[in-house]
N, C-alpha and C positions, 0 to 999 in steps of 0.2 A: 504494499500500499504506499502510495506516495503522499508524503506529508506536505500540506499547503503552507508555504512560508507566511508567517504573520509579522507584519511590520507594525510595531507598536508606536504610537505617537505620545509624546510627553505633553500633557496639558499645562499651559502657563496662563496666569491671570491676565497678563498684558503681552502684546506682541513686542518684539525688540524695538520696533519703531515707536510704539507708544511709550515704552520705558525711556527711550532716548528723549522723546519730547517732554516727558515728565521731569527728568533730570535737568533738561534745559530750562524748563519753566522755573524749577526751584533755584537754579543758578541765577536766572534773571531776577527773581524776587530777592535773593540775597544781595545781588549787586545794587538793586534799587534801594534796599534798606540802607546799605552802606553809604550810598550817594546822598540819600535824604538825611542820614545822621550827620555826615560831614557838612551838609548845607545848613542844618539847624544849629550845629555847635561851632560854626565858623567863628563867631564872635564871643564864644564862651571863655571867661577867664577861669582857668582850671584851678588857680590858686584859691580863688573864692570858694570853689566847689569843695576843695580839700579842707578848707577851714569851716565849712558849713556845719559839721556835727558839733564842733565846740561852740559856734554861735547859737545853734539851736538849744544846746544845753544851758548856755548863759541866759537866753530869753526865757527858757522854761523855769529856771531858778527865780527869775524876777517876777514871773507870773504867779508864783505860789507864796503865800496863800491868797485866795481871791478877796477882794475888798467887799465884805458883806454890807458895810455901811452905805455902799453905793446902790444897793438894791432898790430902796424906795424911789430914787431918782430915775430908775429905769422903767417903772410901771407906766407912766404916761406914754412914752414912746413905744412900749410894748403893746399897749392898747391901740395906738395908732397903726402899728404893724398889722394887728389882727383885723382892724377895720379896713385897711388897704386891701388885704387879701379877700375879705368877705365881700365888700362892695365891688371890688374889681371882678370877682367871680360872678356876682349877680349881673353886672353889666356885660361881661363877656358872654354869659349864657343867653341873655336876652338878645344880643346881636347875633349869636351863633345859630339860634333856632331857625330863623328864616333862611340863613345861608345854607344850613344843612338840608332843608326841604328843597331848595333850589338846586342843590348839588346831587341829590338822589335821583336816579334815573326814573323811578316809578312815581315821583311826585313833582318833578320839575316841569314847568309849563313849556320850556324850550330846551331841547337837548343840545342844540347847536349854538345857542347864543347865551342864555342865562346860566346853563350848567357850567360852561368853561369859565364864565366870570366868577361864579361861586367857588369853583375849584381854585381859581387864581387867588381869591381872597383867603381861602384856607391855607394854601401853600405859603403865601406871603406872610401871614400871621405866624405860622409855625417856623418860618425860616429866620425870623428876626427875634433874637433873645429879648427877654423882658428888660434886661439891663440896658440894651441898646435903645429899646423903646423909651425907657426912662430918660436916657441921655438926650434923645431928641425932644421929648416933651418938656423937660426942664428948660431947654433952650427956647421952646416955643411959648409955653404958658408960665414959665418961672418955676423956681423950686418950691417944694411943699408936698402935702399929702395928695392933692388933686393929681399931680403928675404921676405919682405912684399908682393911684387907683386906675387912671386911664391906661397906663402902661400894662398893668396886670390884665385889664379887660381886653386890650388889643392882642395880647399874647394868648389869652384864653380862647379867642374866637376859633383859631385854627385847630386847637386840641379838641374842643367840644364839638365843633362843626364836623370834623373828620369822623370821629367815633359815632356821632349821632347819625350822620348820613349813611354810614355803613349799616347801622342798626335799622334805619328806615328801609334800605334796600333788601335787608334780610327778613322783612316781615312776611308772614304767611299770606300768600296770594289768595288762598281759598277763603279766608275770612273777609278779605276785601271784596271778592267776587260775590260772597253771600250778601254783604251789605248793599252792593251795587244792584243785585238782582231784585231787591225790594223797591227799586225806583228811587233810591236816595240820591240827593244832589252831590256834587263834588265836595262841598263843604261837609256834608253829613258823612260821606265816605271817609274823609280825613278825620273827622271827629270820632266816629264809631268803629272804623275799620283799621286805621293806622295808629292813631295816638294811643289807644289802650295797649297796643302791643309794644310800643317803644317807651312807655312811661318808666318801667323798672330800669331800663338801660339809661334813660335820661337822668333819673335821680342818682344812679350809681356813678355816671360820668361827672355830674355836677359836683358831687361830694368828693370824688377823687381829685378833680381839678382844684377844688378849694384846699385840699390837703397839700397839693403841690404849690399852690400860690402862697400858702403860709411860709413855706421854705424860701420861695423866691423873693417875697416881700421883705425878708429880713436884711437883704443886701442892697435894696434899692436906695437906702439912705446914703450909701457910699457915693452916689452921684447926685445927691441933693433931693431925692424924691420922698423924703420923710421916713418916719419909723425909727426903729431901734438901730438901724444902720448908721444914722447920724451920730448917735452916741458912740458907736464902734469906731467910726472915722475920727471923731474928736479925740477919743482915748488913744488911738494909734498915732495921731499927729503929735501928742505931747508925751508919747512913750509911757503912758500910765498902764503898765502891764497888769497889775492886779485888777484894775477896772476892766481891761480886755477879758481877763479870765472870767469875771463875773458876768459880763455880757455873753460870752460864749456858752457858759453854763445855762444861762437863762434862755438863750436861743435853742440849745439842745433840749431843755425841758419842754419848751413850747412846741417844738417839732414832735417830740415823743407824745405829748398830750394830744396834739392835733391828729397824729397817726392813730391813736387809740380811739378818739372820737369818730374819725373817718371810718375806721373798721367797724365800729359798732353801728353807725348809721347805715353803711352799706349792707351789713348783715340784716338789719331790721327792714331795709327796703327790698332787698333782693332775696 
């Protein structure tokens, strides 16, 4: 009996050409990283970098202990910070709701005109940080709490609008068809077919954005937009490190408390 020769093939995960392309890609990535690193550190004074640990230890020693007597003076600006975040969130949500309905494909009156405009508003709001908004508004309307509120509101439009219009597009079409089949008008379809479906998402997004705005509003005072950031900037300017420590502790406590409140509210709503 003649035995039929069997030529076995060795299976490989990638062909030699794909492996070569993969190694070439990694090599190009490493070269890009090295070039970017050299570009970013071109003006770095490495003597300062080497001395950084000792400088950090020196500042840390000066920051301890925190100045507890400074705490009563921080309560009014802390209250301003909370108000900036709360009023800014409310303003941002009010402006974001119509933008979200215009951006959603199933609710926009014009897919080719109004929807691109609404999407542009959302992208523009999300692209500019609240600190940059505050810088612009301080230059336009002057320093103070109003600039901080408007900056938070303008920043919130993009966040709330994007998540809300995605929630609108994910609504159950069968419920909308059922309301439409009863002969309801467009406003009634919106009120009874879409809004009830998105209300849990709406409240969850709003509370989540308020929690984020609490954190962002703490630094707006660095550019003159009011709040506890003004006290932080003033203490840094005079090198009052124990006061800086007290402010940072208060900011941390406020953020932790807002996180707890936000989590409880989202749990109760959703």
